[in-house]
NULUM-420674 format. One line per 5 residues: number of its first residue (from 1); for each residue x, y, z of N, C-alpha, C. Coordinates in steps of 0.2 Angstrom, whole numbers, always signed. Layout:
N
NUM> X Y Z X Y Z X Y Z  ...
//
This chain:
215
1> +85 -131 +35 +86 -135 +29 +83 -142 +30  +81 -144 +36 +79 -151 +38 +73 -153 +34  +68 -148 +34 +62 -149 +30 +63 -150 +22  +68 -145 +20 +69 -145 +13 +72 -152 +11  +77 -154 +14 +81 -161 +13 +76 -167 +13
6> +72 -166 +18 +67 -172 +19 +62 -172 +13  +60 -166 +11 +55 -166 +6 +58 -169 -1  +64 -167 -2 +67 -170 -9 +69 -177 -8  +71 -179 -2 +73 -186 -1 +67 -190 -1  +62 -188 +2 +55 -192 +1 +53 -193 -6
11> +53 -188 -10 +51 -188 -17 +55 -193 -21  +62 -193 -19 +66 -198 -23 +65 -205 -21  +63 -206 -15 +61 -213 -13 +54 -215 -16  +49 -210 -15 +43 -212 -18 +43 -213 -26  +48 -209 -29 +48 -210 -37 +51 -217 -39
16> +54 -220 -34 +56 -227 -35 +51 -232 -34  +45 -230 -32 +39 -235 -30 +39 -237 -23  +43 -234 -19 +43 -236 -12 +38 -231 -8  +32 -232 -9 +27 -228 -6 +24 -231 +1  +28 -230 +6 +27 -233 +13 +24 -227 +17
21> +20 -229 +22 +17 -224 +26 +22 -219 +30  +28 -221 +31 +32 -216 +35 +35 -211 +29  +35 -213 +23 +37 -209 +18 +32 -204 +16  +26 -206 +16 +20 -202 +15 +19 -197 +21  +20 -199 +27 +20 -194 +33 +26 -189 +32
26> +32 -191 +30 +37 -187 +29 +36 -181 +24  +32 -184 +19 +31 -179 +13 +26 -174 +16  +21 -176 +19 +16 -171 +22 +19 -166 +27  +23 -169 +31 +26 -164 +36 +31 -159 +33  +35 -161 +28 +40 -157 +25 +37 -152 +20
31> +32 -155 +16 +29 -150 +11 +25 -145 +15  +21 -147 +20 +18 -142 +24 +22 -136 +27  +28 -138 +29 +33 -134 +32 +35 -129 +27  +36 -131 +21 +39 -127 +15 +33 -122 +13  +27 -124 +13 +21 -120 +12 +21 -114 +17
36> +21 -116 +23 +20 -112 +29 +26 -106 +28  +32 -109 +27 +38 -104 +26 +37 -99 +20  +34 -102 +15 +33 -98 +9 +27 -92 +11  +22 -94 +15 +17 -90 +16 +20 -84 +21  +24 -86 +25 +27 -81 +30 +32 -76 +26
41> +36 -79 +21 +40 -75 +17 +36 -70 +13  +30 -72 +11 +26 -67 +7 +24 -61 +10  +24 -61 +17 +22 -56 +21 +15 -53 +20  +10 -58 +19 +3 -57 +18 +0 -57 +25  -5 -52 +25 -9 -52 +32 -15 -57 +31
46> -13 -63 +33 -18 -68 +32 -16 -74 +37  -20 -79 +38 -19 -85 +42 -20 -91 +37  -17 -96 +38 -18 -102 +34 -18 -108 +38  -23 -113 +36 -24 -119 +39 -21 -125 +35  -17 -129 +37 -14 -135 +33 -19 -141 +32
51> -19 -144 +27 -23 -150 +25 -19 -154 +21  -21 -161 +20 -18 -165 +15 -23 -170 +12  -21 -173 +7 -25 -178 +3 -21 -185 +4  -24 -190 +5 -21 -197 +5 -19 -198 -2  -14 -201 -4 -11 -202 -10 -16 -206 -15
56> -16 -204 -21 -20 -207 -27 -15 -208 -32  -16 -203 -38 -11 -203 -43 -5 -198 -41  -7 -194 -36 -2 -189 -33 -2 -189 -25  +2 -186 -22 +2 -185 -15 +2 -177 -14  -2 -175 -10 -3 -167 -10 -5 -165 -3
61> -2 -159 -1 -4 -155 +5 -6 -148 +2  -10 -145 +7 -11 -138 +5 -13 -133 +11  -13 -127 +10 -15 -122 +14 -21 -119 +12  -25 -117 +17 -32 -114 +15 -31 -107 +18  -32 -102 +14 -32 -95 +17 -39 -93 +21
66> -38 -91 +27 -43 -89 +31 -47 -83 +28  -44 -79 +25 -47 -73 +22 -51 -74 +15  -47 -77 +11 -50 -77 +4 -53 -84 +2  -51 -89 +7 -54 -96 +6 -50 -100 +0  -45 -97 -3 -41 -100 -8 -37 -105 -5
71> -36 -110 -9 -31 -116 -7 -24 -115 -11  -19 -117 -8 -12 -117 -11 -9 -124 -10  -8 -127 -16 -6 -134 -16 +1 -135 -17  +4 -140 -14 +11 -142 -16 +10 -150 -16  +12 -152 -22 +10 -160 -24 +16 -163 -28
76> +16 -169 -27 +21 -173 -31 +16 -178 -36  +17 -178 -42 +13 -182 -47 +18 -188 -48  +15 -194 -46 +19 -200 -47 +20 -202 -54  +15 -201 -59 +16 -203 -65 +20 -199 -70  +20 -192 -69 +23 -187 -73 +30 -186 -69
81> +31 -188 -63 +37 -187 -60 +39 -179 -59  +33 -175 -57 +33 -168 -57 +31 -166 -50  +35 -160 -48 +33 -157 -42 +29 -151 -44  +23 -150 -41 +18 -144 -44 +16 -140 -38  +16 -134 -39 +13 -129 -34 +7 -125 -38
86> +1 -125 -35 -4 -122 -39 -9 -119 -35  -14 -115 -37 -19 -112 -34 -25 -112 -39  -31 -113 -37 -37 -112 -41 -39 -104 -41  -41 -102 -46 -43 -95 -47 -50 -94 -45  -51 -91 -39 -58 -90 -37 -60 -83 -39
91> -67 -82 -38 -69 -75 -40 -67 -73 -47  -66 -77 -52 -63 -76 -58 -67 -71 -62  -73 -70 -61 -77 -65 -65 -74 -58 -64  -70 -57 -58 -67 -50 -57 -61 -49 -60  -59 -53 -65 -52 -52 -69 -53 -46 -72
96> -58 -44 -74 -59 -37 -78 -57 -31 -74  -57 -32 -67 -55 -27 -63 -47 -26 -61  -43 -31 -64 -36 -31 -62 -33 -25 -67  -29 -21 -64 -27 -15 -68 -20 -17 -72  -18 -12 -76 -12 -14 -80 -6 -14 -76
101> -5 -11 -71 +1 -11 -67 +2 -18 -64  -4 -21 -62 -4 -28 -59 -2 -33 -65  -5 -32 -71 -3 -37 -76 +4 -36 -78  +7 -30 -79 +14 -29 -81 +18 -33 -76  +17 -32 -69 +21 -36 -64 +20 -43 -65
106> +14 -45 -65 +13 -53 -65 +16 -56 -71  +15 -53 -77 +17 -56 -83 +25 -56 -83  +28 -51 -80 +35 -52 -80 +37 -58 -76  +34 -59 -70 +35 -64 -66 +34 -71 -69  +29 -71 -73 +27 -77 -76 +32 -79 -82
111> +35 -74 -85 +40 -76 -90 +47 -78 -87  +48 -75 -81 +54 -76 -78 +54 -83 -74  +48 -85 -71 +48 -91 -67 +44 -96 -71  +41 -95 -77 +38 -100 -81 +31 -102 -77  +27 -97 -75 +20 -98 -72 +16 -100 -78
116> +11 -105 -76 +6 -107 -82 -1 -106 -79  -5 -105 -84 -12 -105 -83 -15 -111 -85  -19 -115 -81 -22 -121 -84 -29 -121 -83  -33 -121 -89 -40 -121 -89 -43 -128 -87  -48 -127 -83 -52 -133 -81 -57 -135 -86
121> -61 -130 -89 -67 -132 -93 -68 -128 -99  -63 -123 -100 -64 -118 -106 -58 -119 -110  -58 -115 -115 -63 -109 -117 -70 -112 -120  -75 -108 -119 -82 -109 -121 -83 -106 -128  -84 -109 -133 -84 -106 -140 -87 -111 -145
126> -89 -108 -150 -92 -112 -156 -85 -114 -160  -84 -121 -160 -78 -123 -163 -78 -122 -171  -84 -121 -174 -84 -120 -181 -82 -113 -183  -84 -108 -178 -82 -101 -179 -75 -100 -177  -73 -102 -171 -66 -101 -169 -62 -107 -167
131> -60 -111 -172 -57 -117 -171 -50 -116 -168  -47 -110 -169 -41 -108 -167 -40 -109 -159  -45 -108 -155 -45 -109 -148 -43 -116 -146  -44 -120 -150 -42 -127 -148 -35 -128 -148  -31 -124 -150 -23 -125 -150 -21 -123 -143
136> -15 -126 -142 -12 -125 -135 -7 -120 -136  -8 -114 -135 -4 -108 -136 +1 -107 -130  +7 -104 -131 +12 -103 -126 +10 -97 -122  +6 -92 -125 +5 -86 -121 +1 -87 -115  +4 -85 -109 +0 -85 -103 -7 -81 -104
141> -6 -75 -106 -12 -70 -106 -17 -72 -111  -15 -75 -117 -20 -77 -122 -24 -83 -119  -20 -88 -116 -24 -94 -113 -29 -92 -108  -27 -88 -104 -31 -85 -98 -37 -81 -101  -36 -76 -105 -41 -72 -107 -46 -75 -112
146> -43 -80 -116 -48 -84 -120 -53 -88 -116  -51 -90 -111 -56 -94 -106 -61 -88 -103  -58 -83 -100 -61 -78 -97 -67 -75 -101  -65 -72 -107 -69 -69 -112 -75 -73 -114  -73 -80 -116 -79 -84 -118 -83 -86 -112
151> -80 -87 -106 -84 -89 -100 -89 -83 -99  -87 -77 -99 -91 -71 -98 -97 -70 -103  -96 -73 -109 -102 -73 -113 -108 -78 -112  -106 -82 -107 -111 -87 -104 -116 -83 -100  -122 -86 -99 -127 -83 -94 -124 -82 -87
156> -127 -78 -83 -125 -77 -76 -126 -84 -72  -131 -87 -74 -132 -94 -71 -127 -99 -72  -125 -99 -79 -120 -104 -81 -113 -102 -78  -112 -96 -78 -105 -94 -75 -104 -96 -68  -110 -96 -64 -109 -99 -58 -107 -106 -57
161> -108 -110 -62 -106 -117 -62 -99 -118 -65  -96 -113 -68 -90 -114 -71 -84 -115 -66  -80 -120 -67 -74 -121 -64 -68 -118 -68  -66 -112 -66 -62 -108 -71 -55 -111 -73  -51 -112 -68 -44 -114 -69 -39 -112 -64
166> -33 -114 -65 -28 -113 -60 -21 -109 -62  -18 -107 -58 -11 -104 -59 -6 -110 -56  -1 -111 -60 +4 -116 -57 +11 -115 -60  +15 -118 -56 +22 -119 -58 +25 -126 -57  +29 -128 -61 +30 -136 -61 +38 -136 -61
171> +40 -141 -57 +47 -143 -58 +48 -151 -58  +54 -153 -60 +55 -160 -59 +60 -161 -53  +61 -167 -50 +66 -168 -45 +73 -167 -47  +74 -166 -54 +81 -164 -56 +83 -157 -55  +77 -153 -54 +79 -145 -53 +83 -145 -46
176> +87 -140 -46 +91 -138 -40 +86 -137 -34  +88 -139 -28 +84 -138 -22 +83 -130 -21  +88 -126 -22 +88 -119 -20 +83 -116 -26  +84 -118 -32 +80 -115 -37 +72 -116 -36  +70 -122 -34 +63 -124 -32 +61 -120 -26
181> +65 -119 -21 +63 -116 -15 +62 -108 -17  +67 -105 -20 +66 -98 -22 +60 -97 -26  +59 -101 -31 +53 -100 -36 +46 -102 -32  +46 -106 -27 +40 -108 -23 +38 -101 -19  +43 -98 -16 +42 -92 -12 +39 -87 -17
186> +42 -86 -23 +40 -81 -27 +33 -82 -30  +32 -89 -32 +25 -91 -34 +20 -90 -29  +21 -92 -23 +16 -91 -17 +14 -84 -17  +19 -79 -17 +17 -72 -16 +13 -70 -22  +15 -71 -28 +12 -69 -34 +5 -72 -35
191> +4 -79 -33 -2 -82 -34 -7 -79 -29  -5 -78 -23 -9 -76 -17 -11 -69 -19  -7 -64 -22 -9 -58 -24 -15 -58 -29  -14 -62 -34 -19 -63 -39 -26 -65 -36  -26 -70 -32 -32 -72 -29 -35 -67 -24
196> -30 -63 -21 -32 -58 -16 -36 -52 -19  -33 -50 -25 -36 -45 -29 -43 -46 -32  -44 -53 -34 -50 -55 -36 -55 -55 -30  -53 -57 -25 -57 -58 -19 -59 -51 -16  -54 -46 -16 -55 -39 -14 -60 -36 -18
201> -60 -37 -24 -64 -33 -29 -71 -36 -27  -72 -42 -26 -79 -45 -24 -81 -42 -17  -76 -42 -13 -78 -39 -6 -80 -32 -6  -77 -28 -10 -79 -21 -11 -86 -20 -14  -87 -25 -19 -94 -25 -22 -99 -26 -17
206> -98 -31 -12 -103 -33 -7 -104 -28 -2  -98 -24 +0 -99 -19 +5 -103 -13 +2  -102 -11 -5 -106 -6 -8 -113 -8 -8  -115 -14 -10 -122 -16 -10 -125 -16 -3  -121 -17 +3 -124 -17 +9 -125 -10 +11
211> -120 -5 +9 -121 +2 +11 -127 +5 +7  -128 +3 +1 -134 +5 -2 -141 +3 +1  -141 -3 +4 -147 -5 +7 -148 -2 +14  -143 +1 +17 -144 +5 +23 -146 +12 +22  -146 +14 +16 -148 +21 +15 -156 +21 +15
//
């Protein structure tokens, strides 16, 4: 419980504007411990390397997956007074390969724990034809698929330049400590599985290409 108490005590101190180096160090140490603990509880067959960013508008540390190269961030936003856990979606073009059983499980989790999809640069569309896409819809699947489908209509060259978006879960310091920790563990496992399946699909495609070249 030491790292958990340190994490929340540090955030309470920082939220009051007391951003001293020892508080920053305490945040990095405790937040990293929480992420490592979440990765262990997820029981994934992967190794993670911790990193951190020096504070700007937020203070953030993250783990990098050795296998998929995806990053898993735990941060505190000074201005919004929010604790955020998120991961960027890599290999997003493989979303089409996710099966219905995965979506059923993930969407149930997203409703229970309030997972969000945040787009970085989409959806990509003609605003005169589909102005409805400009609205901020509550549906997780609609927000994600509107970006995915419109992005896939771009040329292959343009798709390579698209920064797709992220999965995230947000709390305030007012949330109960146990609630945050429980949801962090659930989110880590769910977000990792999402990115892993996207990576695995790409890995299988590369292996098939290599096998065809050997024939």
